[in-house]
C-alpha positions, 0 to 999 in steps of 0.5 A: 641688814640695812634693808631690815633696819630701813623697813623697821624705821619705816614701820615705826614712823608710820605707826607713830604718825597714825598712832599720834593722830589717833591719840590727838583726838579729844572726845568730850565726856559722855553724860546721859540719863544713865549716869546717876551723878555726873560729878561722881564718875563711876569709870576710870579709863573704861574700867569701873570703879570698885565702888560703882553703884555704892555712892549716894548723891553726895559722892560718898560711899553709902554704909551697908546698912542703907542697902537693907530692905525688907524680905531681901538679903541684908545690906552687908551681903549686897554691899560685898557682892557689888564690890566683888562684881565690880572687881571681877569686871575690872579683872575681865576687862584686863584679860580682854585687853591682854587678849587683844595685845596677844592678837597683835603680838601673834600677828607681828610674829606671823608677819615677821616669820619670813617664810619660816614655817615654825615661826608662822605656826607659832604666830597662828597659834598665838592668834588662835589662843588669844581669840579664844581667850577674848571670846571667853572674856566677852562671855564672862563679862556678859555673865557678870553683868547679868549677875550684877543686875540682881543686886 
């Protein structure tokens, strides 16, 4: 019991030191030519905002009538599709983060199986399912980005 508690405390201490040092690194904000207006960010914690690509130069959301163009779809349908694609991309990123979390959880179950075959098999199964989910999520994000280029 004491040996197990000591190993848990050592692992927690190691994770705290490594995690704390990684979180202490502050990265500068990225501004490049692809950012339309650095005053109006279009991402929050790597997630796109639901109104991305709907803002004008003054950071306000443009009305759907401003998206009208001759010979194309009306502005309202373009406006709605941009919002739908942004929300879908947010959901797919959440799925990707959850898949990574399950890979970590499955690895933890696998490592702490302590030679019990049923626990090791359960850990492998969790890892395999999470990897499959992660691959599906990555391909889905690629498809959404490809579909979003048309709007």
